[in-house]
Rosetta silent file (secondary structure, phi, psi, omega in degrees, C-alpha in Angstrom):
SEQUENCE: MALAALATAYPTATLANSPEPQFTAESISTDHQRPDPLAQIRAEHVMISTGDYDGTIAWYRDKLGFQILQEWTVPEFADVQLAYLQLNGFIIEVVSTPNAFQAEQIPADLVTALSDRGFGHLAFLAADVDAVAAELVARGVPLVVPPTSFPDAGRRLIFIQDNNGNYIEFLTPLSAYENHGTVQ
SCORE:     score description
SCORE:     0.000 S_00000001
   1 L     0.000  169.959 -177.874  -36.314    6.930    4.598 S_00000001
   2 H   -64.542  -27.409  178.935  -33.443    7.296    2.154 S_00000001
   3 H   -62.723  -37.648  177.273  -31.144    8.568    4.923 S_00000001
   4 H   -63.640  -37.905  177.433  -31.269    5.140    6.572 S_00000001
   5 H   -63.460  -40.031  178.720  -30.217    3.585    3.264 S_00000001
   6 H   -64.577  -40.843 -178.630  -27.260    5.942    3.109 S_00000001
   7 H   -62.597  -33.237 -179.412  -26.244    5.052    6.667 S_00000001
   8 H   -88.966   -6.390 -175.460  -26.081    1.352    5.811 S_00000001
   9 L   -89.465   -4.659 -177.035  -24.307    1.897    2.487 S_00000001
  10 L   -75.376  126.611  177.239  -20.957    2.965    3.914 S_00000001
  11 L   -73.864  156.602  176.445  -18.213    0.425    3.312 S_00000001
  12 L   -86.158  122.486 -179.955  -15.923   -0.576    6.112 S_00000001
  13 L   -85.923  133.585  177.154  -12.465    0.855    5.521 S_00000001
  14 L   -98.558  115.522 -177.620   -9.531   -1.350    6.382 S_00000001
  15 L  -117.298   22.109 -175.499   -6.722    0.716    7.812 S_00000001
  16 L   -58.529  -33.155 -178.491   -4.692   -2.083    9.380 S_00000001
  17 L   -91.116    7.700 -178.289   -1.637   -1.212    7.292 S_00000001
  18 L   -92.950  113.390  179.258   -1.906    2.502    8.014 S_00000001
  19 L   -69.420  139.090  175.349    0.703    3.640   10.507 S_00000001
  20 L   -92.810  122.169 -177.951   -0.549    6.045   13.129 S_00000001
  21 L   -64.980  142.408  178.145    1.929    8.898   13.506 S_00000001
  22 L  -112.806  129.156  179.798    3.373    9.373   16.963 S_00000001
  23 L  -109.176  118.504  175.473    4.272   12.865   18.141 S_00000001
  24 L  -130.350  170.882  178.602    6.901   13.158   20.841 S_00000001
  25 L   -58.306  -33.667 -179.073    9.340   15.891   21.760 S_00000001
  26 L   -75.403  -31.426 -175.141   11.969   13.972   19.776 S_00000001
  27 L   -84.463  -19.702  178.741    9.809   13.487   16.674 S_00000001
  28 L   -89.546  114.931 -173.073    8.714   17.107   16.321 S_00000001
  29 L  -131.330  159.326  175.093   11.560   18.843   14.595 S_00000001
  30 L  -106.731   21.383  178.768   12.174   22.039   12.698 S_00000001
  31 L   -66.749  109.040 -177.459   14.499   20.325   10.234 S_00000001
  32 L   -79.236    2.948 -179.719   13.566   21.994    6.941 S_00000001
  33 L   -92.190   -2.666  179.206   15.417   19.298    4.953 S_00000001
  34 L   -62.178  144.051 -176.466   12.705   16.666    5.445 S_00000001
  35 L   -65.747  -37.634 -177.369   11.237   15.514    2.131 S_00000001
  36 L  -151.624   98.858 -178.822    7.580   16.066    3.007 S_00000001
  37 H   -65.589  -18.559  178.078    6.434   17.711    6.248 S_00000001
  38 H   -70.910  -16.729 -178.199    2.819   16.850    5.392 S_00000001
  39 H   -66.936  -10.982 -178.212    3.629   13.170    5.946 S_00000001
  40 H  -111.932   10.686  178.899    3.361   13.714    9.708 S_00000001
  41 L   -69.731  156.985 -176.176    0.019   15.492    9.994 S_00000001
  42 E  -148.430  133.373  177.552   -2.589   13.902   12.257 S_00000001
  43 L  -162.303 -170.199  178.158   -6.315   14.357   12.703 S_00000001
  44 L  -106.066 -167.274 -178.516   -9.622   12.474   12.756 S_00000001
  45 L   -79.506  143.203  174.848  -12.302   11.725   10.100 S_00000001
  46 E  -145.336  148.953  177.328  -14.172   14.512    8.324 S_00000001
  47 E  -112.325  134.821  176.860  -16.746   14.586    5.508 S_00000001
  48 E  -117.402  121.537  175.321  -16.720   17.228    2.787 S_00000001
  49 E   -93.787  131.632 -173.725  -19.843   17.731    0.719 S_00000001
  50 E  -146.340  151.985  171.083  -19.090   19.230   -2.683 S_00000001
  51 L   -88.881   -6.493 -179.577  -20.535   20.039   -6.068 S_00000001
  52 L  -122.031   73.217 -175.830  -17.081   19.341   -7.584 S_00000001
  53 H   -57.913  -56.034 -177.501  -16.431   15.698   -6.677 S_00000001
  54 H   -64.110  -41.210  179.030  -13.586   15.027   -9.136 S_00000001
  55 H   -64.470  -37.049  179.425  -11.960   18.409   -8.523 S_00000001
  56 H   -68.815  -43.668  176.778  -12.076   17.924   -4.750 S_00000001
  57 H   -60.645  -45.223 -179.991  -10.501   14.465   -4.959 S_00000001
  58 H   -62.692  -41.088 -178.462   -7.793   15.843   -7.276 S_00000001
  59 H   -63.001  -49.598 -178.919   -7.096   18.835   -4.991 S_00000001
  60 H   -67.374  -31.994  176.812   -6.629   16.737   -1.840 S_00000001
  61 H   -70.514  -51.694 -172.595   -4.558   14.186   -3.782 S_00000001
  62 H   -78.115  -35.133 -175.566   -2.317   16.692   -5.592 S_00000001
  63 H   -90.460  -36.909 -175.873   -1.985   19.428   -2.967 S_00000001
  64 H  -113.620   -8.440  175.721   -1.952   17.486    0.314 S_00000001
  65 L    88.665   14.664  177.650   -0.933   13.977   -0.749 S_00000001
  66 L   -70.493  150.004  176.967   -4.143   12.049    0.078 S_00000001
  67 E  -115.673  147.771  176.909   -4.744    8.726   -1.706 S_00000001
  68 E   -73.175  119.964  177.527   -8.093    7.260   -2.762 S_00000001
  69 E   -88.588  -41.434 -177.257   -8.875    4.442   -0.358 S_00000001
  70 E  -164.699  145.737  173.045  -12.294    3.567   -1.763 S_00000001
  71 E  -128.573  147.532  179.213  -15.052    4.967   -3.988 S_00000001
  72 E  -160.916  170.932  175.994  -18.692    3.900   -4.114 S_00000001
  73 E  -128.472  165.949  177.262  -22.253    4.944   -4.896 S_00000001
  74 L  -121.026  114.794 -175.483  -25.594    4.498   -3.146 S_00000001
  75 L   -54.395  -32.591 -178.299  -28.365    3.282   -5.472 S_00000001
  76 L   -71.624  -13.283 -178.691  -31.033    5.197   -3.536 S_00000001
  77 L  -121.028   93.584  179.053  -29.269    8.495   -4.230 S_00000001
  78 L   -61.565  141.492  176.292  -28.946    9.186   -7.934 S_00000001
  79 L    69.658   11.585  177.235  -25.929   11.300   -8.881 S_00000001
  80 L  -104.226  125.383  175.283  -24.261   10.933   -5.461 S_00000001
  81 E  -116.799  149.016  179.033  -20.698    9.614   -5.414 S_00000001
  82 E  -132.460  148.334  177.333  -18.636    8.951   -2.292 S_00000001
  83 E  -147.648  144.267  168.538  -14.927    8.428   -1.724 S_00000001
  84 E  -101.382  125.262  173.237  -12.611    7.841    1.186 S_00000001
  85 E  -110.351  138.636 -173.694   -9.306    9.640    0.825 S_00000001
  86 E  -130.319  142.769  170.473   -6.576    8.668    3.281 S_00000001
  87 E  -149.287  121.983  178.174   -3.313   10.083    4.639 S_00000001
  88 L    53.154   40.213  177.374   -1.572    8.719    7.743 S_00000001
  89 L    81.886   -6.248  177.479   -4.677    6.886    8.923 S_00000001
  90 E   -95.458  135.958 -177.338   -6.882    9.992    8.665 S_00000001
  91 E  -115.514  134.272  167.269   -9.767    9.801    6.226 S_00000001
  92 E  -107.540  124.847  176.719  -11.553   12.567    4.371 S_00000001
  93 E   -96.142  120.403  178.977  -14.844   11.419    2.991 S_00000001
  94 E  -101.755  126.523 -179.731  -15.772   13.282   -0.184 S_00000001
  95 E  -123.786  122.964  175.187  -19.467   13.266   -1.064 S_00000001
  96 E   -72.574  133.827 -179.482  -20.798   14.719   -4.290 S_00000001
  97 L  -122.898  102.587  177.594  -23.827   16.845   -3.529 S_00000001
  98 L   -57.004  149.993 -177.752  -25.982   17.649   -6.533 S_00000001
  99 L   -53.537  -30.724 -178.872  -27.224   21.228   -6.573 S_00000001
 100 L   -69.063  -19.557 -175.916  -30.767   20.038   -5.877 S_00000001
 101 L   -85.018  -30.003 -170.186  -29.663   18.596   -2.513 S_00000001
 102 L  -157.322  141.434  172.473  -28.058   21.606   -0.879 S_00000001
 103 L   -82.343  134.618 -178.779  -27.518   25.327   -1.201 S_00000001
 104 L   -75.745  127.082  179.317  -23.820   26.184   -1.266 S_00000001
 105 L  -129.213   95.199  178.915  -22.745   28.253    1.733 S_00000001
 106 L  -107.712  126.512  178.773  -19.098   29.234    1.648 S_00000001
 107 L   -58.095  143.857 -178.577  -17.927   31.837    4.173 S_00000001
 108 L   -67.530  -30.945 -178.965  -16.812   35.093    2.564 S_00000001
 109 L  -158.958  177.015 -176.969  -13.607   35.177    4.626 S_00000001
 110 H   -64.348  -37.386  178.782  -11.821   33.585    7.590 S_00000001
 111 H   -60.481  -43.957  178.008  -13.466   35.949   10.116 S_00000001
 112 H   -63.979  -43.472  179.651  -16.904   34.857    8.887 S_00000001
 113 H   -60.708  -39.486  179.914  -15.879   31.191    8.994 S_00000001
 114 H   -74.861  -20.323 -179.214  -14.691   31.582   12.588 S_00000001
 115 H   -89.550  -23.363 -178.378  -17.914   33.425   13.510 S_00000001
 116 L   -70.354  150.027  174.263  -20.340   30.906   12.007 S_00000001
 117 L   -79.247  156.854 -178.741  -21.843   28.180   14.148 S_00000001
 118 L    95.144 -163.901 -179.393  -20.994   24.600   13.338 S_00000001
 119 L   -76.788  126.530 -176.144  -17.728   23.335   11.959 S_00000001
 120 L  -102.435  -30.738  179.935  -15.575   26.220   10.757 S_00000001
 121 E  -164.050  165.639  176.506  -12.369   24.585    9.609 S_00000001
 122 E  -102.528  139.107 -179.361  -10.266   21.433    9.566 S_00000001
 123 E  -126.847  137.590  177.611   -6.988   21.458   11.518 S_00000001
 124 E  -118.514  135.400  173.136   -3.889   19.289   11.115 S_00000001
 125 E   -82.743  132.100 -178.707   -1.068   18.937   13.631 S_00000001
 126 L  -130.484  149.604  178.731    2.327   19.224   11.936 S_00000001
 127 L   -66.154  -33.613 -178.164    5.877   18.769   13.168 S_00000001
 128 L  -149.897   98.382 -175.870    6.937   22.086   11.575 S_00000001
 129 H   -63.629  -28.742  177.548    4.247   24.447   10.303 S_00000001
 130 H   -67.159  -40.187  177.045    6.841   26.655    8.586 S_00000001
 131 H   -67.348  -38.316  176.765    8.045   23.695    6.515 S_00000001
 132 H   -62.726  -44.132  179.105    4.426   22.790    5.730 S_00000001
 133 H   -59.141  -46.372 -179.971    3.777   26.376    4.611 S_00000001
 134 H   -62.035  -40.917  179.628    6.802   26.326    2.306 S_00000001
 135 H   -66.523  -42.166  179.092    5.740   22.979    0.831 S_00000001
 136 H   -63.603  -42.922  177.658    2.168   24.135    0.242 S_00000001
 137 H   -61.553  -40.776  177.982    3.357   27.314   -1.490 S_00000001
 138 H   -62.979  -28.212  178.714    5.651   25.162   -3.657 S_00000001
 139 L   -88.813    7.384  176.002    2.578   23.101   -4.586 S_00000001
 140 L    84.579   18.695  179.965    0.741   26.248   -5.659 S_00000001
 141 L   -98.922  116.648  178.121   -1.460   26.651   -2.582 S_00000001
 142 L   -70.801  145.320  176.591   -1.800   30.281   -1.440 S_00000001
 143 L   -88.501  126.226  174.753   -1.604   30.974    2.286 S_00000001
 144 L   -77.477  -41.816  173.839   -4.654   32.766    3.706 S_00000001
 145 E  -126.327  118.884  179.044   -2.761   33.299    6.975 S_00000001
 146 E   -71.042  171.653  179.486    1.049   32.997    6.769 S_00000001
 147 E   -52.183  120.168 -175.335    3.012   31.330    9.586 S_00000001
 148 E  -138.837  133.391  177.253    1.955   33.232   12.697 S_00000001
 149 E   -91.759  137.469  175.953    2.646   32.554   16.377 S_00000001
 150 E  -123.369   87.145 -176.628   -0.147   32.886   18.932 S_00000001
 151 L   -56.209  -37.841 -179.603    1.552   32.694   22.365 S_00000001
 152 L   -64.515  -29.913  178.098   -1.771   32.874   24.250 S_00000001
 153 L   -93.462  -10.757  178.262   -2.965   29.794   22.350 S_00000001
 154 L    71.367   30.238 -177.857    0.461   28.130   22.516 S_00000001
 155 E  -146.836  157.396  172.096    0.659   27.471   18.804 S_00000001
 156 E  -115.528  135.310 -171.303    2.106   28.596   15.514 S_00000001
 157 E  -147.158  166.471  169.949   -0.254   28.180   12.571 S_00000001
 158 E  -135.808  161.183  170.967   -1.196   28.815    8.980 S_00000001
 159 E  -128.961  141.952  171.490   -4.526   28.765    7.134 S_00000001
 160 E  -131.441  176.948  171.680   -5.218   27.779    3.531 S_00000001
 161 E  -126.279  143.950  174.921   -8.387   27.106    1.536 S_00000001
 162 L   -82.005 -174.503 -177.376   -9.202   24.030   -0.516 S_00000001
 163 L   -66.672  -14.703  178.329  -10.713   24.147   -4.008 S_00000001
 164 L   -98.103   -3.564 -177.937  -14.201   24.542   -2.473 S_00000001
 165 L    92.975    2.585  177.680  -13.259   27.456   -0.216 S_00000001
 166 L   -70.932  139.287 -179.865  -13.110   25.363    2.987 S_00000001
 167 E   -85.552  138.213  178.970  -10.545   26.637    5.492 S_00000001
 168 E  -129.649  128.520  178.213   -7.744   24.316    6.612 S_00000001
 169 E  -105.586  141.594  168.692   -5.388   25.079    9.496 S_00000001
 170 E  -120.857  135.026 -176.163   -1.958   23.546   10.039 S_00000001
 171 E  -140.619  153.924  172.563   -0.425   24.070   13.460 S_00000001
 172 E  -131.655  130.312  175.696    2.613   23.278   15.548 S_00000001
 173 E   -60.199  138.325  178.654    2.636   23.714   19.330 S_00000001
 174 L   -60.016  -28.376  179.026    5.038   26.496   20.307 S_00000001
 175 H   -61.263  -25.485  178.492    6.553   24.085   22.834 S_00000001
 176 H   -67.785  -24.104 -178.699    7.944   22.097   19.882 S_00000001
 177 H   -90.902  -14.929 -173.166   10.102   25.090   18.986 S_00000001
 178 H   -57.204  -39.004 -178.934   11.412   25.793   22.504 S_00000001
 179 L   -79.279  -12.470 -174.872   14.355   23.423   22.176 S_00000001
 180 L  -109.002  -19.575  177.325   15.195   24.685   18.709 S_00000001
 181 L    60.135   35.207 -174.596   14.826   28.458   19.088 S_00000001
 182 L  -109.986   -2.447 -177.934   13.564   28.904   15.527 S_00000001
 183 L   -73.468  136.924  179.857   10.164   30.554   15.944 S_00000001
 184 L   -97.506    0.000    0.000    9.968   34.079   14.563 S_00000001
């Protein structure tokens, strides 16, 4: 079937020159003078299916600092484009999904997204979520949830949405703030 063709069409990404960020008590800081707190986020691979391929690539590039690692097409799937976007060794795979392939299902709000089965949001670990929040706002990204501490979960976090309405969380463990006394 065509799905097998898609599975064999993925290029191998070379990430040998991509440094993997290391998080230690010393490296997690609340220094708000750092040039770009997003440079230290860390996560795994995720695929985003979208009807706005170019807009999605531009949003992740311009708002979060991802770079295009590779773009390609699969001859068996007309009108489907694929791209690997990379930041700190983490890859987001963007796949154009023509309207005929899939019905768009975007949660109405964060509560709905958290209640739905399946993947609800993407989360990035950050050295200082407050600095990340300030940087995102400066880049024109509205905060869905402003910096908020959740002691029972041991984290301080924010939520935003990408250009497709997907929810993205940025978090810092509360333990990272213990030595600095800066959590509100």
